C-alpha positions in Angstrom: 0.1 0.0 0.0 1.3 3.4 -1.0 1.1 5.9 1.8 -1.6 8.5 1.2 -2.4 12.0 2.5 -5.6 13.3 3.7 -6.8 14.3 0.2 -6.5 10.8 -1.1 -3.1 11.4 -2.9 -0.1 9.3 -2.3 2.4 11.2 0.1 5.3 10.3 -2.0 4.0 12.1 -5.0 5.7 15.3 -6.1 4.5 18.8 -5.0 2.6 19.4 -8.1 0.1 16.7 -7.0 -0.7 19.0 -3.9 -2.2 21.5 -6.1 -5.8 22.2 -6.4 -6.5 23.0 -10.2 -10.1 24.1 -9.3 -8.4 27.5 -8.4 -8.2 26.5 -4.6 -4.6 26.4 -3.3 -3.9 25.6 0.2 -0.8 25.0 2.4 0.0 21.6 3.6 -0.2 20.9 7.2 1.8 18.6 9.3 -1.0 16.0 9.0 -1.0 16.2 5.1 2.0 14.1 4.8 4.1 11.7 6.8 6.9 13.7 8.2 6.8 16.5 5.5 7.3 20.1 6.8 4.4 22.4 6.4 4.1 23.6 2.9 7.1 21.4 1.8 7.2 18.7 -0.8 6.6 15.0 0.3 9.8 14.1 -1.6 12.0 17.1 -0.4 14.2 14.7 1.3 15.6 13.6 -2.0 18.7 15.3 -3.3 19.3 16.8 -6.7 21.7 13.9 -7.4 19.0 11.3 -6.6 16.5 13.0 -8.8 19.0 13.3 -11.6 19.7 9.5 -11.3 16.0 8.7 -11.4 15.4 11.0 -14.5 18.5 9.5 -16.3 17.3 6.0 -15.8 13.9 6.9 -17.2 15.5 8.7 -20.2 17.8 5.6 -20.9 14.9 3.2 -21.2 12.7 5.6 -23.2 15.5 6.5 -25.7 16.0 2.8 -26.6 12.3 2.0 -26.9 11.1 5.0 -29.0 14.2 5.5 -31.2 12.6 3.9 -34.4 9.9 6.3 -34.4 12.3 9.2 -34.1 14.2 7.9 -37.1 11.0 7.7 -39.0 9.9 11.3 -38.1 13.4 12.7 -39.1 13.5 10.8 -42.4 10.0 12.2 -43.5 10.9 15.7 -42.5 14.3 15.5 -44.2 12.8 14.0 -47.2 10.3 16.9 -47.5 13.4 19.2 -47.2 14.9 17.6 -50.3 17.4 15.2 -48.8 17.9 12.3 -51.3 17.7 8.7 -50.2 18.8 7.1 -53.5 21.9 7.1 -55.7 21.8 9.7 -58.4 23.3 7.8 -61.5 24.3 9.8 -64.6 23.9 7.0 -67.2 20.5 6.1 -68.6 18.4 3.7 -66.6 16.6 0.9 -68.4 13.5 -0.6 -66.8 13.6 -4.4 -66.4 10.1 -4.8 -65.0 8.8 -5.6 -61.6 9.6 -9.4 -61.7 13.3 -9.1 -62.6 15.4 -10.8 -60.0 18.9 -9.6 -58.9 20.4 -10.5 -55.5 21.6 -6.9 -55.2 18.1 -5.5 -55.2 16.5 -4.4 -52.0 13.6 -2.7 -53.6 10.0 -3.3 -52.4 8.1 -6.1 -54.1 6.0 -3.8 -56.2 8.7 -1.4 -57.2 9.9 -1.5 -60.9 13.4 -2.6 -61.3 16.0 -0.9 -63.4 19.6 -1.2 -64.6 22.2 1.4 -65.3 23.6 1.2 -68.7 27.3 1.8 -68.7 30.5 -0.1 -69.2 28.9 -2.9 -67.1 25.2 -3.4 -66.3 24.6 -2.3 -62.7 21.3 -3.3 -61.2 19.7 -0.5 -59.0 16.4 0.5 -57.7 14.8 3.7 -59.3 14.4 6.7 -57.1 10.7 6.0 -56.3 11.7 2.9 -54.5 13.3 5.1 -51.9 10.5 7.6 -51.6 9.0 7.2 -48.0 5.2 7.4 -48.0 4.5 7.1 -44.3 5.8 5.8 -41.0 5.3 2.2 -41.7 6.9 2.6 -45.1 10.0 4.2 -43.5 10.2 1.1 -41.2 9.9 -1.3 -44.1 12.4 0.4 -46.4 15.0 1.2 -43.7 15.0 -2.5 -42.7 15.1 -3.8 -46.3 17.6 -1.4 -47.7 19.8 -0.6 -44.8 19.1 -3.5 -42.2 17.1 -3.7 -39.0 19.8 -2.1 -36.8 19.4 1.1 -38.8 16.1 1.9 -37.0 18.2 2.5 -33.9 20.5 4.8 -35.9 21.5 7.7 -33.6 20.6 5.8 -30.4 24.1 6.5 -28.9 23.6 10.2 -29.5 19.9 9.8 -28.2 21.4 8.4 -25.0 24.1 10.9 -24.7 21.3 13.4 -25.3 18.6 12.0 -23.2 20.4 11.2 -20.1 22.0 14.7 -19.4 18.9 16.4 -20.9 16.4 14.7 -18.6 19.0 14.6 -15.8 19.0 18.5 -16.0 15.3 18.8 -17.0 13.3 16.8 -14.4 15.3 17.6 -11.3 15.4 21.3 -12.2 11.6 21.2 -12.8 11.1 19.5 -9.5 13.1 22.2 -7.7 11.8 25.2 -9.5 8.2 23.9 -9.2 8.5 23.3 -5.5 9.9 26.6 -4.8 7.4 28.4 -7.0 4.6 26.7 -5.4 5.6 27.3 -1.8 6.4 31.0 -2.7 3.3 31.8 -4.5 1.1 29.9 -2.0 2.2 32.5 0.6 2.4 35.5 -1.6 0.1 35.1 -4.6 -2.2 32.0 -4.2 -3.9 32.7 -7.5 -0.7 32.1 -9.4 0.0 28.7 -7.8 -1.6 26.6 -10.5 0.7 28.1 -13.2 3.9 27.1 -11.3 4.2 23.7 -13.4 4.0 25.8 -16.6 6.7 28.2 -15.7 8.9 25.7 -14.0 8.8 23.4 -17.0 9.5 26.2 -19.4 12.6 27.4 -17.5 14.1 23.9 -16.9 13.6 22.8 -20.5 15.4 26.0 -21.7 18.4 25.1 -19.5 18.5 21.6 -20.8 18.1 22.5 -24.5 21.0 25.0 -24.4 23.3 22.6 -22.6 22.6 19.6 -24.9 21.9 21.3 -28.3 25.1 20.1 -30.0 24.2 16.5 -29.3 20.7 17.0 -30.6 22.2 18.3 -33.8 24.4 15.2 -34.2 21.4 12.9 -33.6 19.2 14.8 -36.1 22.0 14.6 -38.9 22.8 10.9 -38.0 19.1 9.9 -38.4 18.4 12.2 -41.6 21.2 11.0 -43.7 22.0 7.4 -44.7 25.3 6.1 -46.1 25.1 5.4 -49.8 28.4 3.5 -50.1 28.3 -0.2 -49.6 30.3 -1.5 -46.9 31.0 1.9 -45.3 30.0 2.4 -41.7 28.0 5.6 -41.2 29.8 8.3 -39.1 29.0 8.3 -35.3 28.2 11.2 -33.0 31.8 12.6 -32.7 32.5 12.4 -36.4 29.2 14.0 -37.2 30.0 16.9 -34.8 33.5 17.3 -36.4 31.8 17.2 -39.7 29.7 20.3 -38.7 33.0 22.3 -38.3 34.9 20.7 -41.2 33.7 23.2 -43.9 35.6 25.8 -41.8 38.8 23.8 -41.7 40.5 25.8 -44.3 39.7 29.0 -42.3 40.7 30.2 -38.9 38.3 28.6 -36.6 37.1 31.2 -34.0 34.7 31.1 -31.1 32.1 32.6 -33.4 32.4 29.5 -35.7 31.7 27.2 -32.9 28.1 28.5 -32.7 27.5 26.1 -35.7 27.4 23.4 -33.1 24.3 25.3 -31.8 22.6 25.4 -35.1 18.8 25.3 -34.8 19.0 26.0 -30.9 16.6 28.8 -31.4 14.0 26.4 -33.2 14.7 23.8 -30.5 13.9 26.2 -27.7 10.8 27.5 -29.7 9.7 23.8 -29.9 10.6 22.5 -26.5 9.6 25.4 -24.3 5.9 25.4 -25.5 6.0 21.6 -25.5 7.0 21.6 -21.8 4.4 24.4 -21.0 1.6 22.4 -22.6 2.8 19.1 -21.3 3.1 19.9 -17.7 0.0 22.2 -17.5 -2.0 19.3 -19.0 -0.3 16.4 -17.2 -0.6 17.8 -13.6 -4.3 18.1 -13.4 -5.0 14.9 -15.2 -2.5 13.2 -12.9 -4.1 14.7 -9.8 -7.6 13.6 -10.9 -6.5 10.0 -11.6 -4.6 9.8 -8.2 -7.6 11.2 -6.6 -9.7 8.3 -8.1 -7.0 5.8 -6.9 -7.1 7.3 -3.4 -6.1 5.3 -0.4 -6.8 2.1 -2.1 -3.9 2.7 -4.6 -0.9 0.6 -4.8 2.3 1.1 -6.6 1.0 -0.4 -9.9 -2.2 1.8 -9.9 -0.1 4.9 -9.2 2.2 3.9 -12.0 -0.6 3.6 -14.3 -2.1 7.0 -13.3 1.3 8.6 -14.1 1.7 6.8 -17.4 -1.8 7.6 -18.6 -1.7 11.3 -17.7 1.8 11.6 -19.3 0.9 9.8 -22.4 -2.1 12.0 -23.1 -0.2 15.3 -22.2 2.9 14.3 -24.3 0.8 13.3 -27.3 -1.2 16.7 -27.2 2.0 18.8 -26.6 3.8 17.0 -29.6 0.9 17.6 -32.1 0.8 21.2 -31.1 4.5 21.8 -31.6 4.9 19.7 -34.7 5.6 22.9 -37.1 8.3 23.9 -34.8 9.9 20.5 -34.9 9.9 20.6 -38.7 11.7 23.9 -38.5 14.2 22.6 -36.2 14.9 19.6 -38.4 15.2 21.8 -41.6 17.8 24.1 -39.8 19.9 21.3 -38.3 20.3 19.3 -41.6 21.4 22.3 -43.5 25.1 21.6 -44.5 26.0 25.1 -45.9 27.6 26.9 -42.8 26.8 30.4 -44.0 23.3 29.5 -44.8 22.8 27.6 -41.6 23.9 30.7 -39.6 21.7 33.1 -41.4 18.5 30.9 -41.3 15.8 31.9 -38.7 13.0 29.8 -37.3 10.4 32.4 -38.4 11.7 32.4 -42.0 12.0 28.7 -42.2 8.3 28.3 -41.1 7.3 30.9 -43.7 9.1 29.2 -46.5 7.6 25.8 -45.6 4.1 27.5 -45.5 4.6 29.1 -48.9 5.9 25.9 -50.7 4.2 23.1 -49.0 1.3 24.6 -47.0 -0.2 23.0 -43.9 0.8 19.6 -44.9 4.5 20.6 -44.9 4.3 22.1 -41.4 2.9 18.8 -40.0 5.2 16.5 -41.9 6.1 13.6 -39.5 3.1 14.2 -37.2 2.3 10.6 -36.9 5.6 9.4 -35.7 6.2 12.3 -33.6 3.0 11.9 -31.6 3.5 8.3 -31.6 6.9 8.7 -30.1 6.0 11.5 -27.6 3.1 9.7 -26.0 4.9 6.6 -24.8 8.2 8.5 -24.3 6.8 11.0 -21.8 4.8 8.2 -20.2 7.8 6.1 -19.6 9.9 8.9 -18.4 7.4 10.3 -15.9 6.2 7.0 -14.5 9.7 5.5 -14.2 10.9 8.7 -12.7 8.1 8.8 -10.0 8.5 5.1 -9.1 12.3 5.5 -8.7 11.7 8.6 -6.5 9.3 6.5 -4.5 11.7 3.7 -4.1 14.4 6.2 -2.9 12.1 8.0 -0.6 11.1 4.7 0.9 14.7 3.8 1.6 15.2 7.2 3.2 12.2 6.7 5.4 13.3 3.2 6.5 16.8 4.4 7.3 15.6 7.3 9.4 
């Protein structure tokens, strides 16, 4: 049985669950939690390092599970931006018909075969065989043409990104939210329900700025595929060095290193609203679900309440911020350093709107929403459960 407070919510839950989102905020009393100080968070005994450990573990699991959807989303967005996923052969291509069999072919079953006419016949697939038509089509063609492991392309960068990002993000969110709630409860009670929104925005901004170069590497690793047979695609560090390589002939100054933060503005424009929407949606839903669970709840039911609330909130936030995600991808896959520096998020969005319309702004919406829902659900529920376990350990040792 999970310990519960008077209002029917588990005492180990974070401070946001102590909020009354019906515009009624009240200070906690000594009887509201087991051993918690008045107005304090029930998990205030956990240090920043323990919170970061909880968040990093959650991010590790999430990054591995949802990476294929991230690859699909990035490929669809990069394709819309003009990234080619086929060999551009100069010689004339002759059609051999859909039933021609070559061991070298990795085309789909219904795709017309072709052969390059040159000094020696070279069997190839025509460009339309590499055109992605949707999320499932990306999965099928990546597995067939590049191998099953390519669905986890960029996972190392994703882990290198997720662990420090979430390790900064969730603990900072907890700390900022707890402080803002306690401060506003005393000085401005009407503002207390908005603490998750503000805390989430600030915490996400810090995480984005700190880890933007790794996000850039991951996007490029997922967007581009290696065309040469037998050649291993570049890893995270080679990808980051490749960002600076066009400047190798020039004197590399501090200003040039800002290329490693290409698209950070678009990333902030995407992630800050994402966090604001996600947390302001998640907290009231989670509170209501935990209120239903009440004192009869156990660890499994509390885990389910957290996952369900986070799944809904993450899906809604991902859908609302999809155009900004498209803009971020466009900016980060730009290889021309001068153009990359001059690009702005606003101009990128305007260009997409003029050329591709609303459809272009929501390219990759399916895999983005499909990724965000379970990803946020896994991170939040795992984070809360690990915090609960750590909190129980503290309680038993005191």
